[in-house]
N, C-alpha and C positions, 0 to 999 in steps of 0.2 A: 860100483860107483858111489862116491862119498856124497854126503848131504850137500856139500858145496858144489860139486860137479853137477848134481841133480838140479840144484837151483840155477846154476849158470845155464844149463841146457833149457830149463823152463823159460828163463829170461830171453834166450836166443829165439826160442819158439814164439814167444809173445811178440818180440821185435819183428820177426818175419811176418806175423799177422798184421801188426799195426802199421808198418812202413807203407804198404800199398794204400791203406786207408788215409794216412796222412798225406800221401802224394795226391790222392783223389780229392781230398778236401782242399789242398792248396790250389789245385787246378780249378776247382769249382769257384773258389773265392776270387781267383784271377779273372775268370769269365764273368762273374757277377760285377766286379769292378769295371770291366770293360763295358758291359751292358748299361750300367748306371751312368758311366761317363758319356757314352753315345746318346743316351736318353736326355741327359742334361744339355748336350750340344744340340740335339734335335729340337727340344722344347724351346730353347733360347735362340734358335736359328743362328748359331754361331758359325761363321766362316773364318778362314785364316785372316782375311782382311779386317775382321772385327777384333783381333787380338793383338795387343802390344806385346811383342816378345821381349824378354829381359835381355836378350843378346841379339838385337835386330839384324846385325850383319853376319852373325854366325861365327865370328872370329874369337870371341871371348875378350875382345878389345874393350868392351864396356863392362866394368865390374862394379856392381852396386853394393855388394857386401851384405846389406840387409834389405828386407822387404820395405821398410820405412824409407830407406834411401832410394829404392827403386820408385816408390810412390812419389817422392819429392822430385826425382828426375822426370817422371811423367808429367808432373805439374809444371816444372820448369820448361819442358819441351812442348808443353801444351798438347799432349796426346789427346786425340779425340776418339780413341778406340773404346768400345763398350766394355771390353774385357782385357785382361792382361795375363801373361804367363809368368810363373815363378817356379823354378825347379820342376818344370813339366806340368804343373797344375794350373788350372784356369781359375782366375779370381775376377770379381767385379771390379772394374777400374775405380768406380766411385768409392769402394771400400779401401782400395790401395792408396788413393789420394789422401785419405785421413789416417792411414797407418793401421787400418783394421784388416786382419787376415782371416776373413770369414771363409771357412772351408766350403768347397763345392765338390761335387763328384766328377767334374770335368777334367779331362787330361788332354793336353795339347796334342799328343800323338794320335788321338782319336778323331781329330777334326779332319773331315774329308778334304782332299786336295782341290776339289773343284766345287 
């Protein structure tokens, strides 16, 4: 076996050892994101009724383009929801109304249905 073939074999061996670890890390990170999201939702007592969805009728018929445009639309429609959803993330409506996109850990998909 040449030096090149030996090194290629070593790289394959390392890849075979690393791939399961990377997969496990990815799965753990996803679980952590879900737990953080659910905790944010629980602490803030968020229900579906508390969130202004960026596509309220689910048809894609309302297209805001930017978060700031969405905030202006909420102001124009006088939305009274405490939170809003943008690209699946939950934001404080008070931030959206002034164009501030302050990150939270909440995800719309994690809000319980009831």
